[in-house]
Residue frames relative to the residue before (quaternion, step in Angstrom):
aa qw qx qy qz dx dy dz
V 1.0000 0.0000 0.0000 0.0000 0.00 0.00 0.00
W 0.5370 0.6388 -0.4048 0.3739 3.63 1.16 -0.42
W 0.6365 0.5553 -0.3336 0.4186 3.58 1.08 -0.70
I 0.5835 0.5586 -0.3721 0.4572 3.59 1.18 -0.52
R 0.6565 0.5034 -0.2953 0.4780 3.55 0.93 -0.96
Q 0.6495 0.5226 -0.3113 0.4562 3.57 0.95 -0.91
S 0.6649 0.5066 -0.3036 0.4573 3.59 0.93 -0.87
I 0.6491 0.5088 -0.3160 0.4690 3.57 0.98 -0.82
L 0.6703 0.4926 -0.3008 0.4665 3.59 0.89 -0.91
Q 0.6421 0.5166 -0.3219 0.4660 3.58 1.02 -0.76
A 0.6520 0.5065 -0.3158 0.4675 3.60 0.95 -0.83
L 0.6438 0.5110 -0.3209 0.4705 3.58 0.98 -0.80
A 0.6554 0.5209 -0.3096 0.4508 3.57 0.95 -0.88
E 0.7154 0.4586 -0.2587 0.4592 3.58 0.98 -0.79
Q 0.7979 0.3462 -0.1574 0.4677 3.59 1.00 -0.72
S 0.6146 0.6036 -0.3490 0.3691 3.60 1.17 -0.21
R 0.7228 0.3984 -0.2399 0.5112 3.61 1.22 -0.15
I 0.5694 -0.5668 0.4660 0.3708 3.52 -1.26 0.46
V 0.7590 0.2207 -0.1109 0.6024 3.54 0.97 -0.94
R 0.3857 -0.7438 0.5004 0.2181 3.58 -0.65 1.11
L 0.2175 -0.7553 0.6069 0.1176 3.56 -0.96 0.95
P 0.5470 -0.5842 0.4670 0.3762 3.60 -1.11 0.55
L 0.6233 -0.5869 0.3645 0.3664 3.58 -1.08 0.71
N 0.6392 0.5123 -0.3523 0.4526 3.61 0.98 -0.68
Q 0.6254 0.5228 -0.3330 0.4741 3.60 1.10 -0.65
V 0.6298 0.5226 -0.3275 0.4722 3.59 1.04 -0.77
G 0.6439 0.5183 -0.3177 0.4646 3.60 0.99 -0.82
S 0.6483 0.5030 -0.3112 0.4795 3.58 0.97 -0.84
L 0.6516 0.5221 -0.3126 0.4529 3.56 0.95 -0.87
N 0.6407 0.5191 -0.3257 0.4625 3.60 0.98 -0.78
K 0.6511 0.5055 -0.3134 0.4716 3.60 0.96 -0.85
I 0.6621 0.5023 -0.3035 0.4661 3.57 0.94 -0.89
N 0.6521 0.5150 -0.3193 0.4556 3.60 0.95 -0.82
K 0.6390 0.5118 -0.3274 0.4717 3.60 1.01 -0.76
A 0.6666 0.4890 -0.2971 0.4778 3.57 0.94 -0.91
Y 0.6101 0.5589 -0.3368 0.4494 3.58 1.07 -0.78
S 0.6826 0.4863 -0.2802 0.4681 3.58 0.86 -0.99
K 0.6533 0.5162 -0.3107 0.4585 3.57 0.94 -0.90
F 0.6594 0.5047 -0.3052 0.4662 3.58 0.92 -0.93
E 0.6584 0.5268 -0.3042 0.4432 3.56 0.94 -0.93
Q 0.6609 0.4964 -0.3058 0.4726 3.60 1.02 -0.76
E 0.7005 0.4820 -0.2749 0.4488 3.57 0.95 -0.87
H 0.8090 0.2955 -0.1237 0.4928 3.59 0.92 -0.90
E 0.3385 -0.7836 0.4569 0.2504 3.58 1.34 -0.07
R 0.6779 0.3569 -0.3201 0.5573 3.55 0.99 0.95
K 0.5720 -0.5851 0.4422 0.3674 3.54 -1.26 0.31
P 0.4108 -0.7188 0.4988 0.2564 3.60 -0.92 0.82
S 0.4518 -0.6306 0.5457 0.3169 3.53 -1.24 0.44
P 0.6420 -0.5137 0.3811 0.4228 3.61 -1.17 0.32
E 0.6242 0.5449 -0.3387 0.4458 3.59 1.08 -0.69
E 0.6509 0.5057 -0.3147 0.4708 3.59 1.00 -0.79
L 0.6416 0.5062 -0.3211 0.4785 3.58 1.02 -0.76
A 0.6434 0.5283 -0.3191 0.4528 3.57 0.97 -0.87
E 0.6519 0.5102 -0.3129 0.4656 3.57 0.98 -0.84
Q 0.6702 0.5055 -0.2950 0.4563 3.57 0.93 -0.90
L 0.7543 0.3835 -0.2001 0.4938 3.60 0.99 -0.83
E 0.3466 -0.7523 0.4769 0.2943 3.56 1.34 -0.17
L 0.4558 0.6308 -0.4704 0.4160 3.53 0.89 1.10
P 0.5800 -0.5521 0.4397 0.4068 3.59 -1.18 0.32
A 0.5613 -0.6330 0.4193 0.3293 3.59 -0.98 0.84
D 0.6453 0.5274 -0.3375 0.4377 3.61 1.00 -0.71
K 0.6172 0.5312 -0.3484 0.4642 3.61 1.10 -0.61
V 0.6374 0.5118 -0.3233 0.4767 3.60 1.00 -0.81
T 0.6570 0.5128 -0.3052 0.4608 3.58 0.91 -0.91
D 0.6681 0.4990 -0.2988 0.4641 3.59 0.91 -0.91
T 0.6590 0.5098 -0.3100 0.4579 3.58 0.95 -0.87
L 0.6595 0.4917 -0.3089 0.4773 3.58 0.97 -0.81
R 0.6341 0.5419 -0.3308 0.4414 3.58 1.04 -0.73
V 0.7055 0.4493 -0.2790 0.4718 3.61 0.86 -0.89
A 0.6452 0.5158 -0.3223 0.4623 3.58 1.20 -0.38
G 0.4032 0.7541 -0.4454 0.2653 3.56 1.28 -0.03
R 0.6363 -0.5500 0.3988 0.3655 3.49 -1.31 0.38
H 0.2661 -0.7432 0.5936 0.1564 3.56 -1.03 0.84
I 0.1138 -0.7845 0.6053 0.0717 3.55 -1.03 0.75
S 0.5723 -0.6000 0.4442 0.3393 3.53 -1.22 0.50
V 0.4863 -0.6411 0.5013 0.3181 3.56 -1.11 0.64
D 0.6390 0.5116 -0.3212 0.4761 3.59 1.26 -0.26
A 0.4589 0.6869 -0.4493 0.3401 3.59 1.27 -0.08
P 0.5352 -0.6297 0.4429 0.3477 3.60 -1.02 0.70
F 0.3936 -0.7114 0.5387 0.2208 3.54 -1.08 0.80
V 0.1221 -0.7901 0.5990 0.0443 3.56 -0.79 1.03
E 0.2807 -0.7635 0.5577 0.1654 3.57 -0.69 1.06
G 0.6086 0.5952 -0.4033 0.3357 3.52 -1.20 0.51
């Protein structure tokens, strides 16, 4: 039954974004998001990338890069707001 769950998660990872991320990047992002939520609940503030890296035992630059690629995408047709 584990393969059903794996197939569903893989399909979601491939089809839920405008820009497809490699599966290993999606796995890293999921781990970082879980650690982010846990840290936020325990400390009542947003964690820094360094704190997440320490908690996950990952290099800080990998955490920063993963968070950067997971950023929100906007349309080039969206109105530009100054300020």
